[in-house]
Residue, then its C-alpha position, 0 to 999 in steps of 0.5 A: m884856115k880853121r881855128y881851134n875854137e871853131m872845131t868839133p870835139e871829134e875834129l880836135v881829137a883827130l888832130t896830129d901833134e903837127q896840126i896842133r902846133r900849127l893851130i898854136e902858131i895860128e893863135v899866136a899870129f892872131a894874138a899879134i905876138k912878135p916872133v923871137e928866135i932862140p938866143i945863142e949864147p955868145t962866144l966870149e974872148a978868152a980873158g987870160i987873167t985869173a982872180g988870184v988876190i984873196g980877200y976876206k970880206i965883211g959887209e963892205s970892208v975887205f981885208l987881205d989878212e984873214k986874222d984881221a977879218l976874224a978879229v972884226q967879226a968878233l967885235p959886237v957890231l951894231k946896225e941902225a934899225y927902225a919900224y918902217n910902218i911907224s917912223y923912219s926918223h926914230r931909229w935904234l941899234e940892234p946886233a948886226e950879223h956879219k960873217v967873213e966871206k972869202i973872195a978872189f979878186y983880179r989885179q987892177e993892172d991885169v984888168l986895165r991891160i985887157g980892158a978892150a976885150l973885157k968890155e967887148n965881152e960885157q957888151r955881148r953878155t948884155a945883148y945876150k941877156d936882153q935877147k934872153r929876156q925877150y925870148e922868155a917873155f915870148l915863151e911865157k905868152t905862147t905857152d899860155i896859148s899852147n896850154k889853152i889849145w892842148g887843154a881844149v884837145r884834152e877836154a874834147k877827148e874827155a868829153l868823147d870818152k864820157i859819151e862812149a862810156a854813156k853809150r856802153a851803159y845805154r847798150k847794157y840797158l837795151e840788153l836788159a830791156d830785151g831790145d826795147h828802146e823805150i825802156a832802155v831810154k827810161f833806164f838811161r835817163d833815170a841813171f843820168k838824170d843830172e847830166e842832161e847834155l850827156i843824155k842828149a849827146t849819147l842818144v843822138t850819137e846812138y841814133v845816128e850810128n844805128v841809122q848809118i848801120a841800117l843804111q850800110l845793110n841796105d846798100s849791101n843787100p839789094e833785097q832788103k833795100g827794095d823792101a826798105d824803099g818800097s820798090p818791088k823785088e824782082g821775082 
């Protein structure tokens, strides 16, 4: 089992989405995060009652007649006020904003008649809300890990892309230098002087790739291979 921070940039970039998801699960396990299943919203019992009593609410007061509520709304109602950073005891009065709010209420007898079903519904809602909170907390923790791993993959790709761009620049310098690697390296180092790590990574990968190409050519041409390892050619 290999963790994402133990992988090379090449290994990270080569990962499939499924392999990345597995790495996320591995990190979640190392973080000791308890798995939480997606909560299923409960099916509630049909109440069979409707909120048919219309009330007009101002603050904590409710009026059955809208005219009464509007009359109260028109009154110059004041409220207590104080400066919490000065004194809680020294209060004054200031205008209170009070608007009429139209609300539909249930009839008391209807609520009491199906009280058992309503209580069961409330218990289910409460359980669901608790499960939902747990799942949201789980998502928050695991999303942090997911973002970290996807970020590592993205950074690995950006790093490799940067090296590829630098290699193209080096090959251009090599072309301009008529194949003289020493001059090409000088051009390259002067241009990328502020990026020493990129210089090293680029020149190393260029060297490795050139060696691999040479070995492949030798393997495919026995005569060249004989010259390369010093063994005599058959003649």
